[in-house]
Each structure stands twice: as structure tokens, then as C-alpha cells.
C-alpha positions as CSV (number, residue, x, y, z in Angstrom):
1,M,-0.1,0.0,-0.1
2,I,1.5,3.5,-1.0
3,R,1.7,6.2,1.6
4,I,-1.5,8.5,1.8
5,L,-1.0,11.7,3.6
6,T,-3.7,14.3,4.4
7,D,-1.7,16.9,6.1
8,L,-0.2,19.1,3.5
9,D,2.8,20.3,5.4
10,A,3.7,16.6,6.0
11,A,3.2,16.0,2.4
12,R,5.6,19.0,1.6
13,A,8.1,17.6,3.9
14,T,8.0,14.0,2.6
15,I,6.4,12.9,-0.7
16,L,6.6,16.6,-2.3
17,R,10.0,17.2,-1.0
18,R,12.8,17.7,-3.6
19,V,16.0,16.1,-2.5
20,P,18.9,18.2,-3.2
21,E,21.4,17.0,-5.6
22,G,24.2,14.8,-4.1
23,E,22.0,14.3,-0.9
24,A,20.8,10.8,-1.8
25,A,23.6,8.1,-1.2
26,L,24.9,5.8,-3.9
27,P,23.5,2.3,-4.1
28,P,26.3,-0.1,-2.5
29,R,26.9,-1.9,-5.9
30,V,27.6,1.5,-7.6
31,Q,30.1,2.4,-4.8
32,E,31.7,-0.9,-5.1
33,S,31.9,-0.7,-9.0
34,I,33.6,2.6,-8.5
35,R,36.1,1.4,-6.0
36,R,36.9,-1.5,-8.4
37,T,37.1,0.7,-11.4
38,W,39.1,3.7,-9.7
39,G,40.9,1.9,-6.8
40,R,39.4,4.5,-4.6
41,D,36.0,6.0,-3.4
42,L,34.6,8.9,-5.7
43,S,31.6,10.8,-6.0
44,V,29.5,10.4,-9.3
45,A,30.9,14.0,-10.2
46,G,34.4,12.9,-9.3
47,V,34.0,10.1,-11.6
48,A,32.8,12.0,-14.3
49,E,35.7,14.7,-13.9
50,E,38.3,11.9,-14.1
51,I,37.0,10.7,-17.2
52,C,36.5,13.8,-18.9
53,R,40.0,15.0,-18.1
54,L,41.3,11.5,-19.4
55,V,39.6,11.9,-22.9
56,A,40.4,15.6,-23.1
57,R,44.1,14.6,-22.6
58,D,44.3,11.3,-24.4
59,G,41.4,11.1,-26.9
60,D,40.7,7.8,-28.6
61,A,43.0,6.2,-26.2
62,A,41.2,6.9,-23.2
63,V,38.0,6.2,-24.8
64,R,39.2,2.8,-25.7
65,D,40.6,1.9,-22.2
66,L,37.7,3.3,-20.5
67,T,35.2,1.3,-22.5
68,R,37.1,-1.7,-21.8
69,R,37.3,-1.1,-18.0
70,I,33.7,0.2,-17.6
71,D,31.7,-1.7,-20.3
72,G,34.0,-4.6,-20.4
73,V,34.0,-4.2,-24.2
74,T,37.1,-4.0,-26.5
75,L,36.8,-2.2,-29.8
76,D,39.4,-1.3,-32.2
77,A,37.2,1.3,-33.9
78,F,34.2,3.2,-32.3
79,E,32.1,4.1,-35.6
80,L,29.6,1.7,-36.9
81,P,29.4,1.5,-40.5
82,Q,26.0,3.0,-42.1
83,D,25.0,-0.3,-43.4
84,A,24.6,-1.6,-40.0
85,L,21.8,0.9,-39.4
86,T,19.9,-0.2,-42.6
87,A,20.6,-3.9,-41.9
88,A,19.1,-3.5,-38.4
89,L,16.0,-1.6,-39.9
90,D,15.6,-4.6,-42.1
91,R,16.0,-7.1,-39.2
92,I,13.4,-5.7,-36.7
93,P,9.8,-6.8,-36.9
94,A,7.6,-5.2,-39.4
95,A,5.1,-3.9,-36.7
96,L,7.9,-2.4,-34.9
97,R,9.4,-0.9,-37.8
98,E,5.9,0.5,-38.7
99,A,5.3,1.9,-35.2
100,L,8.7,3.8,-35.4
101,T,7.8,5.3,-38.5
102,V,4.6,6.5,-37.6
103,A,6.2,7.9,-34.4
104,A,8.8,9.7,-36.4
105,D,6.2,11.1,-38.7
106,R,4.1,12.6,-35.8
107,I,7.2,13.8,-34.0
108,R,8.3,15.5,-37.4
109,T,4.9,16.9,-38.1
110,Y,4.3,18.4,-34.5
111,H,7.9,20.1,-34.5
112,E,7.5,21.4,-37.9
113,H,4.7,23.6,-36.5
114,E,7.3,25.4,-34.3
115,H,8.5,28.8,-35.6
116,H,11.9,30.2,-35.1
117,D,12.2,32.7,-37.7
118,G,14.4,35.7,-38.0
119,W,12.9,39.2,-38.3
120,L,13.8,42.8,-39.5
121,W,12.4,46.1,-38.3
122,S,13.3,48.8,-40.7
123,T,12.4,52.8,-39.7
124,A,14.3,55.9,-40.7
125,D,17.0,55.0,-38.2
126,G,18.1,52.0,-40.3
127,S,17.2,48.3,-39.6
128,L,17.3,46.2,-36.5
129,G,16.5,42.5,-36.1
130,Q,17.5,38.9,-35.6
131,I,18.9,36.2,-37.7
132,V,18.5,32.5,-36.7
133,R,20.8,29.8,-37.8
134,P,20.9,26.3,-37.0
135,L,23.7,24.5,-35.2
136,E,26.3,22.9,-37.3
137,R,26.9,19.8,-35.4
138,V,24.9,18.3,-32.5
139,G,25.7,15.1,-30.5
140,I,22.7,12.8,-29.2
141,Y,23.4,10.6,-26.4
142,A,21.1,7.3,-26.4
143,P,21.2,5.2,-23.2
144,G,21.9,1.5,-23.6
145,G,22.5,-0.1,-20.4
146,T,19.7,-2.1,-18.9
147,A,17.5,-1.2,-21.6
148,A,17.3,0.5,-25.0
149,Y,15.2,3.6,-25.6
150,P,14.7,4.1,-29.5
151,S,11.8,6.6,-28.5
152,S,14.3,8.9,-26.9
153,L,16.5,8.7,-30.0
154,L,13.7,9.7,-32.1
155,M,12.5,12.4,-29.6
156,A,16.1,14.2,-29.8
157,V,17.1,13.7,-33.4
158,I,14.0,14.5,-35.3
159,P,13.7,18.1,-33.8
160,A,17.2,18.7,-34.7
161,R,16.6,17.6,-38.3
162,V,13.5,20.0,-38.6
163,A,15.8,22.8,-37.3
164,G,18.2,22.3,-40.1
165,V,21.2,20.9,-38.1
166,D,24.1,20.0,-40.6
167,E,25.3,17.0,-39.0
168,V,23.7,14.9,-36.2
169,I,26.0,12.2,-34.4
170,L,24.8,9.5,-32.1
171,T,26.7,7.8,-29.3
172,T,25.3,4.9,-27.4
173,P,26.9,2.3,-25.2
174,P,28.6,-0.9,-27.0
175,N,27.9,-4.5,-25.6
176,T,29.7,-7.7,-26.5
177,G,29.8,-8.2,-30.1
178,G,31.8,-7.0,-33.1
179,I,32.1,-3.8,-34.7
180,A,29.5,-4.7,-37.2
181,G,26.9,-3.8,-34.6
182,A,29.3,-3.3,-31.5
183,G,26.3,-4.9,-29.3
184,V,24.2,-2.1,-30.1
185,A,20.4,-3.1,-30.0
186,D,18.9,-3.3,-33.4
187,V,16.0,-1.3,-32.5
188,V,18.4,1.6,-31.4
189,L,20.4,1.5,-34.9
190,A,16.9,1.0,-36.7
191,A,15.7,4.2,-34.8
192,A,18.8,6.1,-35.9
193,A,18.2,5.1,-39.6
194,I,14.6,6.3,-39.5
195,A,15.4,9.5,-37.7
196,G,18.4,10.4,-40.0
197,V,21.5,10.0,-37.8
198,D,24.6,10.8,-39.8
199,R,27.1,8.8,-37.9
200,V,26.9,6.3,-34.9
201,F,29.5,5.5,-32.4
202,A,29.4,2.6,-30.0
203,I,30.7,4.6,-27.0
204,G,28.7,5.0,-23.6
205,G,28.8,6.8,-20.4
206,A,30.7,9.7,-19.6
207,Q,33.5,8.9,-22.0
208,A,30.9,9.4,-24.6
209,I,30.0,13.0,-23.5
210,A,33.6,13.9,-23.3
211,A,34.5,12.5,-26.6
212,M,31.8,14.8,-28.1
213,A,32.4,17.8,-26.2
214,Y,36.5,17.8,-26.8
215,G,36.4,15.8,-30.1
216,T,39.0,13.0,-30.8
217,A,40.7,11.5,-33.8
218,S,37.6,9.5,-34.2
219,V,34.7,11.5,-32.8
220,P,34.2,15.0,-34.0
221,R,33.7,17.8,-31.8
222,V,30.0,18.8,-31.3
223,D,28.4,22.2,-30.6
224,K,25.7,20.9,-28.4
225,I,25.0,17.5,-26.7
226,L,21.6,16.3,-25.9
227,G,19.9,13.4,-24.3
228,P,19.1,11.6,-21.1
229,G,21.5,9.1,-19.4
230,N,22.5,7.6,-16.1
231,P,23.9,9.9,-13.1
232,F,27.5,9.7,-14.5
233,V,26.4,11.0,-18.1
234,A,24.5,13.8,-16.2
235,A,27.8,14.8,-14.3
236,A,29.6,14.7,-17.2
237,K,27.3,16.8,-19.1
238,R,27.5,19.4,-16.3
239,Y,31.3,19.3,-16.4
240,V,31.7,19.9,-20.0
241,F,29.2,22.7,-20.2
242,G,30.8,25.9,-21.6
243,Q,33.1,23.7,-23.9
244,V,29.8,22.7,-25.7
245,D,26.1,23.6,-24.9
246,I,23.8,21.0,-23.2
247,D,20.2,20.5,-23.2
248,Q,19.6,19.8,-19.4
249,I,20.7,17.8,-16.6
250,A,18.5,15.0,-16.8
251,G,17.4,13.2,-13.6
252,P,15.1,10.2,-12.8
253,T,11.7,10.4,-14.5
254,E,8.7,11.7,-12.4
255,T,4.9,12.0,-12.8
256,V,2.2,13.9,-10.8
257,V,-1.3,12.5,-11.3
258,I,-4.2,14.9,-10.4
259,A,-7.6,12.8,-9.9
260,D,-11.0,13.7,-8.6
261,A,-13.9,11.6,-8.2
262,T,-14.6,11.0,-11.8
263,A,-11.0,9.6,-12.8
264,N,-10.8,5.8,-13.4
265,P,-8.6,4.3,-10.5
266,A,-7.1,1.6,-12.9
267,S,-6.0,4.4,-15.3
268,A,-4.4,6.5,-12.4
269,A,-2.8,3.3,-11.0
270,A,-1.5,2.3,-14.6
271,D,0.0,5.7,-15.0
272,M,1.8,5.8,-11.9
273,I,3.3,2.2,-12.5
274,A,4.3,3.2,-15.9
275,Q,6.7,5.7,-14.6
276,A,7.9,3.8,-11.5
277,E,9.0,1.0,-13.4
278,H,11.6,3.1,-15.1
279,G,13.8,2.5,-11.9
280,E,14.1,2.7,-8.1
281,T,14.7,6.6,-8.2
282,S,11.8,7.3,-10.2
283,S,8.7,9.1,-8.5
284,A,5.1,8.9,-9.2
285,I,2.7,10.8,-6.9
286,L,-1.0,11.1,-6.8
287,L,-2.9,14.3,-5.9
288,T,-6.6,14.3,-5.2
289,D,-9.4,15.9,-3.3
290,R,-10.9,12.6,-2.1
291,I,-9.4,10.2,0.3
292,A,-11.5,7.4,-1.3
293,V,-9.8,8.0,-4.6
294,A,-6.4,7.7,-2.9
295,E,-7.4,4.4,-1.4
296,A,-9.0,3.0,-4.7
297,V,-6.0,3.9,-6.6
298,A,-3.6,2.3,-4.0
299,A,-5.8,-0.7,-4.2
300,E,-5.3,-0.7,-8.0
301,I,-1.8,-0.4,-7.8
302,E,-1.6,-3.6,-5.8
303,R,-3.6,-5.5,-8.0
304,Q,-1.8,-4.4,-11.1
305,L,1.5,-5.2,-9.8
306,G,0.5,-8.9,-9.6
307,D,1.7,-9.9,-12.8
308,L,4.2,-7.0,-13.7
309,P,7.6,-8.3,-14.3
310,R,9.5,-5.2,-12.9
311,A,6.9,-5.1,-9.8
312,A,9.9,-5.2,-7.2
313,I,11.1,-2.0,-9.0
314,V,7.9,-0.2,-8.8
315,R,7.5,-1.0,-5.1
316,E,10.7,0.3,-4.3
317,S,9.9,3.5,-6.4
318,L,6.6,4.2,-5.0
319,G,7.7,3.2,-1.4
320,V,10.6,5.7,-1.4
321,H,9.9,8.6,-3.8
322,G,6.0,8.1,-4.4
323,G,2.6,8.1,-2.7
324,A,-0.8,9.9,-2.3
325,V,-1.7,13.5,-1.2
326,V,-5.1,14.4,-0.3
327,A,-5.8,18.0,-0.7
328,P,-9.1,20.1,0.0
329,D,-9.8,20.7,-3.6
330,I,-8.3,20.3,-7.1
331,E,-7.4,23.8,-7.1
332,T,-4.9,23.3,-4.3
333,A,-3.8,20.0,-5.9
334,I,-2.5,22.1,-8.9
335,A,-1.0,24.6,-6.4
336,L,0.9,21.8,-5.0
337,A,2.1,20.5,-8.4
338,N,3.2,24.0,-9.4
339,S,5.5,24.0,-6.5
340,Y,6.6,20.6,-7.1
341,A,7.2,21.5,-10.8
342,P,6.9,17.8,-12.3
343,E,8.4,16.6,-15.5
344,H,4.7,15.1,-16.3
345,L,1.5,16.4,-15.1
346,C,-1.6,14.3,-15.7
347,L,-5.2,15.8,-15.2
348,L,-7.5,12.9,-14.9
349,V,-10.3,15.3,-13.9
350,A,-14.0,16.0,-15.2
351,E,-13.0,19.1,-17.0
352,P,-9.1,19.1,-17.7
353,W,-9.2,21.8,-20.3
354,R,-10.8,24.2,-17.5
355,Y,-7.8,23.8,-15.2
356,L,-5.3,23.9,-17.9
357,G,-4.8,27.9,-17.2
358,L,-3.9,27.3,-13.6
359,V,-0.8,25.1,-14.6
360,R,2.4,27.2,-14.4
361,N,5.1,24.6,-13.9
362,A,5.6,21.1,-15.6
363,G,7.4,19.6,-18.5
364,G,4.2,18.3,-20.1
365,V,0.6,18.4,-19.4
366,F,-1.6,15.7,-20.2
367,L,-5.3,16.2,-20.3
368,G,-8.0,13.6,-19.5
369,E,-8.2,9.8,-19.9
370,S,-7.8,9.8,-23.6
371,S,-4.2,11.6,-23.2
372,P,-2.2,9.2,-21.1
373,E,1.4,10.0,-20.5
374,V,2.6,6.6,-22.2
375,L,1.2,7.8,-25.5
376,G,3.3,11.1,-25.0
377,D,6.3,8.9,-24.3
378,Y,6.1,7.2,-27.7
379,I,3.8,8.5,-30.2
380,A,1.8,11.6,-29.6
381,G,4.3,14.0,-31.3
382,P,5.9,16.5,-28.7
383,S,9.4,15.3,-27.7
384,H,9.1,13.4,-24.6
385,I,12.7,14.8,-23.4
386,M,11.5,17.0,-20.5
387,P,12.9,19.0,-17.5
388,T,13.2,16.9,-14.2
389,G,14.2,17.4,-10.7
390,G,11.9,20.6,-10.3
391,T,13.7,22.5,-13.2
392,A,10.4,22.8,-15.2
393,R,10.2,26.2,-12.9
394,F,12.7,27.6,-15.6
395,S,13.4,25.0,-18.3
396,S,11.4,23.6,-21.1
397,T,10.7,20.6,-23.0
398,L,13.1,19.9,-25.7
399,H,12.0,21.7,-28.9
400,V,13.3,23.1,-32.3
401,G,14.8,26.2,-30.6
402,D,17.1,24.0,-28.8
403,F,19.0,23.5,-32.1
404,V,19.3,27.1,-33.3
405,R,21.1,30.3,-32.1
406,T,20.0,33.8,-32.6
407,M,22.1,36.7,-33.8
408,S,21.2,40.4,-33.4
409,V,21.4,42.5,-36.6
410,I,22.1,46.2,-36.2
411,G,22.2,48.4,-39.4
412,L,22.1,52.2,-38.2
413,T,21.8,55.2,-40.7
414,P,24.6,57.8,-40.4
415,S,21.9,60.2,-38.9
416,A,21.0,57.8,-36.3
417,A,24.4,57.1,-35.2
418,A,25.1,60.8,-34.7
419,R,21.9,61.3,-32.8
420,L,22.6,58.4,-30.3
421,A,26.1,58.7,-30.0
422,E,26.3,61.1,-27.3
423,H,23.9,59.1,-25.1
424,A,26.0,56.0,-25.6
425,A,29.3,58.1,-24.6
426,V,27.4,59.4,-21.5
427,I,26.6,55.8,-20.3
428,A,30.1,54.6,-21.2
429,E,31.7,57.3,-19.1
430,A,29.4,56.4,-16.0
431,E,31.1,53.0,-16.5
432,G,34.5,54.4,-16.7
433,L,35.3,53.1,-20.3
434,H,36.4,56.3,-22.0
435,G,37.6,54.2,-24.8
436,H,33.9,53.3,-25.5
437,A,32.9,57.0,-25.2
438,R,35.5,58.2,-27.8
439,A,34.4,55.4,-30.3
440,A,30.9,56.6,-29.8
441,R,31.5,60.3,-30.6
442,L,34.0,59.3,-33.4
443,R,31.4,57.3,-35.3
444,G,28.8,60.1,-34.4
445,G,30.9,62.8,-36.0
446,L,31.3,64.4,-32.5
447,P,34.5,65.9,-31.1
448,T,36.8,63.4,-29.5
449,N,39.9,65.4,-28.4
450,G,40.4,64.8,-24.7
451,V,39.6,61.7,-22.8
452,G,36.4,62.2,-21.0
453,Q,35.5,65.4,-23.0
454,R,31.9,66.4,-22.8
């Protein structure tokens, strides 16, 4: 039975509490793996820093050594031949190939509706505006440890293609097998073919992030790195930020389900289980205005876990990071959700569109019984790469704008320059930048003799 809380202060201190980064202890198996690999205790950030420094210094040699030590795979070359992608596409079941193609088409169509165009404003003073250019090369990371996620690959690569990025490379962890596939799952390579990836490298973990950030003899340096990954991948992205841009620091997946008396308890339970099964650190939270709803959903969770292969993971996730909170009304439940700022917010209420205007902070909002989060995960259209860990307060779902940059355009007439120059000079002098002041007056045709002259 999941926790059910009716005291909102207690809920904020437990179920709805955001754990500061680094506060949670590493699982013992991860600690042991770090000691075995590095010969000492290190934090996740410490491991990522070690890996990034090695790759920045030694390039391919470091990537090869780290892949052997961490993944247990020895590869002479990292890049997979293009025919490995097309061969994988041919090998996967026809139904899966069709599903991936339908998903890709819907993702592409959705993101083609985004507009990131330049503009020009012309007046008697000249012209001001913006020009928008796509990034030249981006790197997408596709996880491939305990599970393969072709959906995440589609959700990252296709918006880049819509934006007009010149080259998209993919890194994904290798496994046992030769370079023809490097142990990479067929479904990942097939998705790469459908999405239009240019080059694929069988490199995983923090070493993949470092290789894309710094560049090696084999892996080209990219302008931006995107895609989810484990905590070591996230820490590496944080470390290399500044050398390259990144999308976000992805944390464990999370969902908040808001349900009223009209909600189907089986649907709410299924939505929570679907997110909790990602891993023990995932969180799934129910907010409702009726304790009877909370109890019915809790009972449904128990019933549905009976035949679920990952039931143990779900129980751990819900027991530690999940639960139900009973609020006085749906408006209060939404206020709690805004404060929590979840990655996914599901409104299982009688009139979901009525409440949409109250939502301020969420990665994605799913309206009603016919819009379950699972369809957003795979096929609805918007990218499912969304802000986690409360960053939905200030961050956005991955979109075409993540793959373009904006440059300002300034084209003033001589008369405008002359009229504005003295104002610019005055501000420059207030900042103690007399060279700026002189340059302004010079271009404005004003006297410039004497530093600081007025």
C-alpha cells in the first residue's frame, strides 16, 4: 500500500520534498563498482571529472581504455558502418518498424509547427532585427545499459533535423559483439536510420559525453550535447558545459497525477506504475481531493502489480519516492503540483481543459483519460525529453529552438548614429570606459579630443 497523506505540511516535507542533488547516497553496488574501477572512493561528479580529463588529454586511447574497463568491451574502432543501420532496420519486426515510422512522422509533423524565424524592423533610423541559424553539429546520447530507448532517440534527433542541423551524430553504449553492431540493439540502430542520424559511435557513459565535447581523432567535436543518461552521463554533461552547450541535466523520471472523483482508479494506477517501473529512483505521485480516490488507486496499484515483471522496482520506487496526497480541492492540488514542478502532469479530472490555465510549472501536461502519458512517451508528437528535478520552474521541453541560435542585426543610418552617439558616450563614461565613449563620439561625428570630454 502506498503512503496516503492528508496533512499538506507533512506531504511537503516527505512525498513532495525535492531532495537536493548529492544528498542521496549511492547504492552499494555502484560504490563497489567505482572502487573496483578507480581504486578508491569517488562521487559521481568525481568519476565524471576523471573521465573527462582523461578523454580531453588522451582522446581515442582514453575512450578505448575506459570502454574496456567500464563496459567490458574492447573495440578497435568506435564508429559503426552505415550499412549496420539499414541492416538493423531490415531485421526488426515489421510491426515495430511501422510503429517507429509512425512515431517519427508524428514527431516531425508536430515540431514542424514550431516557428523560430528571424525578423527585421526597418525605420528611418535603419534596420534592427535577428537572424536565426541552426547549429552545425550536435551529439545525441542514447542510453543502452539495462534497456534500449529508441523513442528517446527519435525525440532528440528529429527536432534537430527539423531545425536544419547540418550533422547529427549518435553515441550509445557498446556491448559484447563485433564492430558490425558493437552489441548495439537493432532497435536503436533502426531508430537512428529512421530519424536520419549521420554517424553512430559505440561509446557509452561519461566517456561518450567527453568525446563529443572535446573531440578525438575518431569522434568530431559537437556544438551541443543532448539526450538522457545515467547519473554519470548527467555529471559529465554538467562538467563539459561551457566547452559545448547541453540540453539539461536529466534526473530520474517523475509524474504527478491529479485525479478527482470522476477518475478511473485503474487508469491513475497504470499511469503511476508506468513511470515507477523506469527505476527505483523514479517518482510517481497522486494528488486528489478525495481520500476514497487515493485508497482506490492504492488498491489498484496492488492489483496491477500482481503480474508485472518489474513489480519489485515499482514497489521500491513508490515506497521511497511516491505516494498520495489528499488536498482540500483540485485547485490546491494544482498549486501543490506547480510548487513541485513535475516532469509530467496528468489531469484525470472531469474538465481538464478548465484547469489548464492554472498550470504554471510542468514539462508536459496530459489532459484527461484519452491523453495518457504513455502516448506522450512514444507517439503523440511532442518530444518526451522534459525537465526533471523541479527544473520545469525555469526549463522547457526539448524543442526545435534548442537546435538554433539567434544573432542580433544592427544596421543604423549615419543620422541615427550621430543622434545616439552622445547618449552612448555618457553611459560609457558612467561605466569608466572612456575608450567606448571616444568610439561612440567618433562614429557619431562628434569631437573626441580629450579623454572624458563632454
